[in-house]
MARLUM-854421 format. One line per 3 residues: number of its first residue (from 1); their letters; for each residue x, y, z of N, C-alpha, C, O. Coordinates in steps of 0.02 Angstrom, whole numbers, plus 50000, padded with zeros to 5 digits. Atoms other than C-alpha are relative to their C-alpha. Layout:
BEGIN
NUM) a) X/Y/Z/X/Y/Z/X/Y/Z/X/Y/Z; ...
***
This chain:
BEGIN
1) xxx) 49989/50060/49989/55262/51729/56584/49986/49935/49944/49930/49918/49925; 50014/50028/50064/55294/51606/56444/49946/49925/50039/49927/49908/50096; 50052/50050/49966/55180/51452/56440/50052/49931/49977/50091/49944/49931
4) xxx) 49984/50048/50003/55249/51275/56437/49968/49945/49940/49918/49910/49939; 50018/50032/50076/55253/51198/56252/49982/49909/49996/50031/49872/49989; 50037/50082/50023/55160/51008/56227/49997/49987/49946/49979/50027/49903
7) xxx) 50040/50028/50045/55140/50888/56115/49956/49941/50034/49961/49905/50083; 50060/50040/49989/54988/50798/56106/49998/49925/49971/49952/49914/49931; 50000/50082/50044/55024/50593/56045/49919/49955/50031/49905/49941/50090
10) xxx) 50019/50029/49981/54877/50505/56026/49977/49918/49973/49977/49903/49914; 50016/50077/50036/54825/50312/56004/49937/49998/49975/49892/50007/50015; 50054/49976/50008/54687/50319/55884/49963/49932/50005/49902/49939/50003
13) xxx) 50052/50077/49997/54615/50122/55897/49985/50005/50077/49927/49991/50093; 50032/49996/49933/54621/50152/56104/49934/50059/50002/49875/50052/50015; 50045/49940/49988/54548/50325/56100/49923/49977/49946/49872/50003/49967
16) xxx) 50057/50031/50022/54408/50236/55974/49968/49960/50043/49920/49988/50070; 50030/50046/49949/54355/50096/56084/49969/50032/50061/49920/50005/50087; 50025/49974/49943/54329/50223/56233/49947/50032/49971/49891/50030/49997
19) xxx) 50051/49950/50020/54241/50345/56119/49923/49960/49987/49868/49976/50010; 50050/50048/50005/54134/50196/56052/49950/49973/50053/49891/49969/50038; 50015/50005/49939/54089/50147/56224/49962/50045/50030/49914/50028/50065
22) xxx) 50039/49947/49982/54030/50308/56263/49961/50015/49959/49938/50070/49974; 50022/49993/50027/53938/50301/56123/49975/50095/49987/49929/50134/50001; 49989/49949/50027/53998/50446/56046/50033/49971/49912/50059/49919/49893
25) xxx) 49985/50008/50083/54025/50485/55832/50066/50017/49995/50082/50076/50003; 49922/50011/50010/54214/50446/55803/50020/50037/49934/50014/49998/49886; 49996/49962/50045/54255/50567/55678/50068/50057/50026/50094/50055/50082
28) xxx) 49947/49968/50006/54400/50714/55631/49983/50054/50068/50023/50075/50110; 50026/49938/49960/54289/50842/55731/50004/49979/50080/50030/50017/50121; 49976/50028/49918/54293/50740/55907/50081/49996/50010/50111/50021/50058
31) xxx) 49953/50016/49980/54443/50695/55898/50044/50068/50007/50092/50073/50045; 49947/49954/49994/54513/50870/55859/49999/50023/50084/50045/50041/50121; 50009/49949/49947/54416/50934/56010/50034/49948/50082/50053/49975/50134
34) xxx) 49969/50014/49960/54478/50794/56117/50081/50010/49997/50110/49987/50046; 49934/50009/50005/54662/50821/56067/49990/50095/50036/50043/50111/50064; 49989/49921/49983/54625/51035/56121/49997/49979/50088/50033/50013/50125
37) xxx) 50018/50004/49948/54564/50959/56289/50066/49976/50032/50068/49990/50092; 49929/50040/49983/54749/50867/56318/50027/50058/50050/50048/50059/50108; 49942/49949/49990/54823/51022/56331/49969/50046/50063/49911/50067/50053
40) xxx) 50027/49940/49971/54800/51146/56490/50020/50051/49991/50069/50058/49955; 50000/49907/50020/54786/51346/56493/50031/49998/50004/50055/50032/49958; 49927/49958/49985/54949/51357/56556/50031/49970/49955/50090/49988/49952
43) xxx) 49936/50015/50071/55026/51267/56395/49989/50022/49930/49949/50065/49911; 49995/49940/50081/55053/51319/56215/49999/49939/49987/50037/49898/50012; 49986/50062/50032/55002/51175/56109/50059/49979/49934/50038/49993/49878
46) xxx) 49965/50012/50057/55139/51124/55987/49989/49972/49945/50006/50001/49893; 50009/50036/50028/55077/50974/55899/49952/49966/50020/49939/49971/50080; 50030/50058/49989/54958/50839/55890/50019/49941/49958/50000/49945/49900
49) xxx) 49969/50063/50040/55036/50670/55823/49934/49962/50018/49905/49959/50072; 50086/50069/49994/54871/50538/55795/50022/49954/49973/50027/49969/49914; 49998/50070/50006/54918/50354/55775/49952/49954/49989/49918/49934/50037
52) xxx) 50055/50039/50025/54804/50245/55678/50008/49949/49944/50057/49913/49944; 50007/50071/50064/54772/50120/55524/49933/50015/49959/49872/50007/49968; 50088/49993/50049/54660/50170/55381/49941/49921/50018/49953/49873/50054
55) xxx) 50026/50062/49970/54531/50040/55400/50001/49953/49946/49997/49981/49891; 49982/50063/50038/54554/49861/55308/49955/50001/49912/49895/50002/49901; 50015/50007/50064/54536/49855/55122/50038/49934/49967/50099/49941/49958
58) xxx) 50005/50056/50034/54540/49673/55036/49950/49951/49998/49896/49956/50026; 50054/50030/49999/54460/49536/54994/50034/49911/50031/50083/49878/50013; 49961/50065/49955/54477/49369/55125/49933/49951/49972/49882/49959/49938
61) xxx) 50073/50055/50014/54377/49203/55124/49960/49980/50061/49983/49964/50116; 50037/50008/49933/54225/49180/55230/49983/49938/50038/49941/49907/50006; 49979/50036/49962/54246/49050/55366/49962/49921/49993/49986/49866/50006
64) xxx) 50051/50051/50005/54087/48938/55328/49999/49972/49940/50023/49917/49928; 50009/49989/50071/54054/48952/55161/50064/49979/49966/50082/49926/49940; 49916/49990/50041/54223/48984/55092/49996/50032/49961/50053/50044/49942
67) xxx) 49998/49916/50037/54178/49132/54980/50028/50043/49989/50081/50014/49978; 49964/49986/49995/54260/49267/54962/49940/50076/50024/49886/50093/49999; 50053/49950/50010/54191/49425/55035/50082/50061/50009/50141/50054/50024
70) xxx) 49938/49950/49997/54281/49603/55023/49994/50061/50046/49937/50085/50050; 49994/49950/49956/54327/49741/55147/50012/50062/49944/50052/50054/49898; 49974/49951/50046/54322/49919/55053/49983/50061/50053/49929/50091/50048
73) xxx) 49977/49951/49977/54384/50050/55187/50013/50056/49969/50045/50050/49916; 49989/49932/50018/54391/50235/55156/50047/50024/50049/50031/50030/50108; 49924/49957/49957/54556/50313/55230/49962/50103/49992/49984/50149/50027
76) xxx) 50006/49927/49977/54455/50499/55194/49998/50029/50059/49990/50090/50055; 50026/49976/49933/54431/50531/55376/50082/50003/50014/50092/50048/50055; 49932/49993/49976/54627/50517/55399/50059/50063/49953/50110/50095/49967
79) xxx) 49962/49926/50054/54684/50646/55249/49964/50054/50038/50002/50098/50058; 50077/49939/49974/54527/50766/55323/50065/50024/50052/50107/50068/50042; 49966/49979/49935/54616/50764/55506/50084/50013/49987/50113/50051/50026
82) xxx) 49956/49982/50019/54778/50767/55423/50026/50083/49978/50084/50103/49980; 49981/49953/50013/54768/50934/55369/49979/50051/50030/49973/50106/50002; 50013/49955/49958/54717/51016/55513/50037/50053/50038/50089/50049/50006
85) xxx) 49946/49965/49979/54818/51141/55608/50012/49944/50035/49975/49899/50055; 49964/50016/49943/54940/51084/55706/49991/49914/49998/50024/49889/50044; 50003/50061/50010/54898/50895/55660/50048/49972/49958/50066/50004/49909
88) xxx) 49967/50035/50039/55007/50766/55592/49971/49918/50020/49960/49892/50075; 50005/50089/49994/54968/50577/55569/50028/49961/49978/50050/49960/49920; 49941/50055/50015/55061/50442/55575/49953/49917/49976/49902/49897/50003
91) xxx) 50048/50045/50018/54992/50290/55492/50026/49903/50032/50086/49890/50025; 49954/50045/49999/55026/50100/55552/49938/49968/49927/49899/49998/49890; 50030/50037/50042/54959/49939/55447/49949/49980/50040/49953/49984/50102
94) xxx) 50080/50042/49964/54774/49854/55492/50031/49922/49957/50038/49913/49896; 50015/50088/50053/54801/49648/55445/49946/49972/50030/49928/49978/50088; 50041/50044/49978/54683/49545/55451/50018/49926/50013/50054/49897/49973
97) xxx) 49977/50038/49960/54695/49396/55572/49946/49948/50015/49935/49913/50065; 50061/50064/49988/54549/49285/55539/49949/50027/50013/49929/50084/50006; 50072/49985/49976/54394/49251/55607/49995/49995/50073/50048/49978/50099
100) xxx) 50008/50042/49926/54328/49214/55800/49933/49997/50008/49904/50049/49995; 50074/50015/49967/54153/49148/55859/49959/50057/50033/49979/50084/50084; 50034/49953/49953/54011/49271/55904/49987/49998/50072/49971/50046/50108
103) xxx) 50038/50012/49960/53969/49177/56040/50021/49906/50003/50033/49858/49966; 49981/50095/49993/54004/49007/56125/49957/49963/50033/49953/49988/50089; 49985/50040/50057/53939/48879/56098/50011/50024/49913/49966/50065/49907
106) xxx) 50025/49956/50041/53948/48944/55926/49949/49961/49947/49956/49903/49926; 50052/50030/50057/53793/48922/55800/49946/50010/50064/49893/50036/50045; 50048/50040/49934/53693/48881/55975/49971/49947/49985/49910/49938/49991
109) xxx) 49995/50097/50020/53698/48700/55923/49955/50007/49941/49912/49963/49941; 50029/49999/50056/53619/48752/55754/50053/49999/49946/50112/50008/49960; 49948/50002/50043/53705/48739/55596/50053/50075/49988/50033/50134/49991
112) xxx) 49952/49944/49991/53861/48852/55581/49957/50031/49932/49910/50009/49899; 50029/49938/50037/53835/49012/55471/50079/50049/49977/50132/50034/50005; 49958/49940/49999/53954/49157/55416/50015/50028/50039/50069/50041/50064
115) xxx) 50026/49929/49950/53862/49277/55518/50020/49975/50076/50016/50011/50126; 49992/50007/49922/53915/49164/55669/50073/50021/50003/50106/49986/50041; 49922/49989/49978/54100/49246/55663/49999/50074/49999/49947/50103/49986
118) xxx) 49959/49908/50009/54174/49431/55662/50059/49989/49977/50089/49938/49995; 49919/49980/50017/54342/49481/55580/50043/50012/50037/50048/50068/50061; 49942/49949/49940/54483/49501/55690/50062/50040/49956/50090/50022/49904
121) xxx) 49976/49933/50032/54577/49650/55643/50074/49987/50049/50066/49957/50102; 49967/49985/49950/54767/49680/55719/50035/50077/49969/50043/50089/49909; 49943/49941/50008/54875/49856/55728/50039/49971/49975/50031/49910/49971
124) xxx) 49931/50008/50010/55034/49845/55669/50051/50069/49976/50040/50104/49926; 49960/49954/50001/55180/49970/55690/49959/50080/50022/49973/50137/50002; 50033/49930/49954/55070/50104/55790/50052/50029/50054/50076/50085/50059
127) xxx) 49960/49983/49914/55173/50092/55968/50070/50023/49966/50100/50067/49996; 49922/49996/50038/55347/50097/55842/49999/50083/49992/50031/50124/50023; 50035/49924/50009/55277/50262/55789/50017/50039/50025/50063/50078/50011
130) xxx) 50007/49954/49942/55230/50343/55944/50061/49994/50036/50080/50048/50058; 49931/49982/49980/55414/50287/56019/50039/50038/49968/50066/50091/49987; 49956/49940/50054/55499/50357/55883/49983/50081/50003/50030/50120/49993
133) xxx) 50013/49953/49988/55425/50502/55907/50025/50038/50057/50069/50080/50049; 49979/50004/49943/55438/50521/56091/50092/50020/50024/50121/50059/50062; 49924/49969/50018/55623/50512/56039/50024/50046/49988/50061/50076/50026
136) xxx) 49986/49939/50041/55640/50641/55915/49970/50060/50064/50010/50104/50080; 50026/49957/49957/55534/50743/56047/50057/50021/50043/50081/50078/50046; 49939/49995/49941/55672/50710/56186/50035/50050/49966/50031/50111/49976
139) xxx) 49913/49997/50029/55833/50733/56077/49968/50091/49966/49996/50142/49986; 50015/49928/50030/55743/50896/55976/49992/50051/50032/49990/50105/50003; 50037/49975/49951/55691/50967/56135/49955/50080/49988/49952/50138/50009
142) xxx) 50053/49933/50031/55562/51065/56039/49934/50016/50056/49897/50065/50058; 50062/49994/49952/55437/51030/56185/50021/49982/50090/50078/49961/50102; 49964/50002/49949/55455/51018/56373/49967/49944/50039/49996/49910/50082
145) xxx) 50058/50057/49966/55282/50895/56421/49989/49973/49914/49996/50012/49866; 50038/50041/50027/55217/50764/56301/49954/49954/50045/49967/49919/50094; 50055/50025/49967/55042/50712/56336/49954/49925/49958/49921/49931/49906
148) xxx) 50007/50045/50040/54997/50532/56290/49940/49957/50008/49945/49915/50053; 50060/50017/50007/54824/50471/56259/50002/49904/49984/49985/49881/49930; 50012/50062/50044/54832/50279/56241/50032/49962/50086/50039/49993/50139
151) xxx) 50026/50031/49924/54850/50143/56393/50092/49920/49971/50136/49896/50006; 49926/50063/50008/55001/49994/56294/50047/50009/50033/50078/50062/50025; 49932/49998/49964/55138/49959/56408/50038/49987/49982/50087/49977/50017
154) xxx) 49928/50001/50033/55248/49934/56259/50027/50059/49977/50074/50059/49937; 49973/49947/50006/55263/50124/56263/50033/50018/50056/50059/50073/50063; 49951/49985/49933/55346/50104/56436/50043/50032/49997/50043/50085/50029
157) xxx) 49945/50018/50015/55521/50092/56362/50026/50094/49973/50074/50130/49989; 49986/49932/50017/55507/50262/56279/49983/50051/50015/50012/50102/49997; 49991/49953/49952/55425/50359/56395/50055/49992/50048/50079/50047/50063
160) xxx) 49945/49986/49962/55564/50313/56513/50049/50029/49971/50087/50066/50002; 49953/49961/50033/55667/50365/56377/50005/50062/50012/50056/50093/50028; 50006/49934/49994/55584/50525/56384/50008/50034/50056/50009/50096/50060
163) xxx) 49991/49958/49923/55606/50558/56567/50066/49993/50012/50090/50039/50044; 49928/49987/50000/55772/50529/56566/50023/50050/49970/50064/50086/49998; 49979/49933/50015/55788/50660/56442/49977/50057/50012/49990/50106/49977
166) xxx) 50026/49931/49995/55694/50786/56517/49946/50013/50011/49922/50060/50044; 50080/49975/50021/55525/50763/56468/49970/49987/50047/49986/49940/50084; 50043/50020/49970/55390/50776/56557/49946/49939/49959/49931/49936/49899
169) xxx) 50058/50028/50049/55259/50648/56515/49923/50015/50053/49916/50024/50114; 50085/49974/49973/55057/50687/56546/49959/49932/49974/49942/49913/49918; 50063/50089/50025/54950/50511/56540/49922/50051/50002/49904/50092/50044
172) xxx) 50071/49984/50013/54774/50558/56479/49958/49948/50049/49956/49887/50047; 50055/50054/49973/54657/50483/56585/49908/50016/49985/49874/50059/50014; 50083/49984/50022/54457/50466/56494/49952/50000/50046/49967/49982/50103
175) xxx) 50039/50001/49956/54320/50479/56573/49967/49913/50027/49981/49868/49987; 50022/50060/50000/54232/50314/56654/50071/49941/49981/50057/49881/49982; 49964/50057/50014/54398/50215/56606/50039/49998/50047/50052/50042/50088
178) xxx) 49962/50017/49949/54502/50120/56699/50062/49999/49985/50080/49967/49935; 49942/49989/50020/54674/50171/56710/50049/49919/50009/50039/49866/50037; 49962/50088/49997/54827/50037/56671/50044/50040/50039/50074/50086/50012
181) xxx) 49982/49976/49943/54900/50085/56843/50102/49975/49982/50150/50009/50001; 49925/50014/50026/55078/49982/56761/50009/50049/49946/50070/50048/49934; 50004/49946/50039/55059/50123/56633/50004/50056/50017/50040/50087/49978
184) xxx) 50006/49961/49976/55033/50255/56724/50044/50026/50062/50042/50079/50094; 49922/50015/49948/55191/50217/56842/50042/50033/49969/50080/50067/50004; 49923/49962/50031/55316/50291/56712/49947/50063/49967/49955/50079/49908
187) xxx) 50016/49931/50026/55184/50463/56703/50022/50046/50037/50024/50026/50096; 49969/49941/49967/55260/50634/56766/49914/50021/50039/49897/50019/50098; 50063/49955/49986/55085/50713/56777/49929/49945/49983/49929/49928/49924
190) xxx) 50066/50011/50022/54901/50623/56770/49960/50045/49998/49961/50090/50040; 50049/49953/50034/54777/50715/56696/49926/49959/49961/49920/49932/49906; 50072/50028/50023/54580/50660/56693/49985/50085/49947/49999/50144/49958
193) xxx) 50035/49932/50005/54488/50766/56558/49931/49965/49984/49910/49909/49996; 50118/50033/50005/54275/50750/56506/50040/49992/49932/50097/50006/49914; 50043/50016/50074/54214/50697/56334/49993/50076/49992/49993/50117/50038
196) xxx) 50014/49955/50028/54186/50831/56226/49939/50025/50001/49904/49985/49971; 50087/49969/50009/54000/50942/56239/49998/50032/49948/50049/50045/49916; 50030/49967/50043/53911/51026/56129/50007/50057/50010/49981/50084/50059
199) xxx) 50004/49926/49977/53952/51191/56117/50096/50012/50019/50124/50064/50036; 49918/49991/49995/54153/51161/56132/50033/50015/49940/50042/49967/49904; 49995/49974/50032/54221/51282/56012/50079/50008/50003/50101/50050/49964
202) xxx) 49935/49985/49993/54401/51280/56053/50038/49995/49917/50006/49990/49865; 49981/50010/50068/54519/51269/55906/50103/49964/50016/50131/50002/50056; 49964/50004/49965/54694/51184/55939/50073/50072/49989/50127/50073/50020
205) xxx) 49952/49938/50001/54791/51372/55874/49964/50046/50057/49987/50103/50061; 50048/49942/49970/54662/51461/55997/49964/50022/49989/49923/50038/50033; 50032/49945/50037/54587/51552/55888/49915/49960/50000/49900/49902/50015
208) xxx) 50085/50000/49997/54388/51554/55875/49995/49964/49970/50046/49960/49936; 50019/50060/50066/54313/51404/55761/49953/49960/50023/49954/49942/50082; 50056/50046/49980/54169/51301/55767/50024/49938/49973/50052/49938/49918
211) xx) 49999/50067/50009/54187/51122/55764/49949/49984/50012/49923/49995/50067; 50068/50017/49972/54030/51050/55742/49989/49931/50037/49933/49917/50060
***
């Protein structure tokens, strides 16, 4: 009996926040382990599409002193991830949107300092790329199922389109997460997965391999 072919689509921003709350180190090895867990034993993993933005790089003006500071993030880990078997990385753009106070009242009644504020960044283009890939997978008939690890309601129109075209949508539920029921209403198969444990060595191809 042939296995059902599935593609796994991962919203990196969503997964990163969830992993950090659970005190996991976020890196390509962790992401690869999560992708493997998104497919069940009776499914054939066709491809993993990972959506994220490179860390922000650029100069910005500090909110109090008016001095300039520079962010210099590295995207080496995205290149590493994109070279892994069955992985493809879709990049959005990370925009700097200003500063927000770390607490209210700001500065606790003392004189304000730059350290009283944190930078605000916004992802752009990620949801659009996920939606386009769902539509492409539906049109190409290359898979029967698409597993979506995310919770953004902006994805609902693409999920509805995929279902109309015959795709089954698998909604991935992370441990201790709070399901977005508006999002899950457009899922065919809810699937809860566990966090990877030390000693999970499965690879996306099913070959034996060590994921440290």
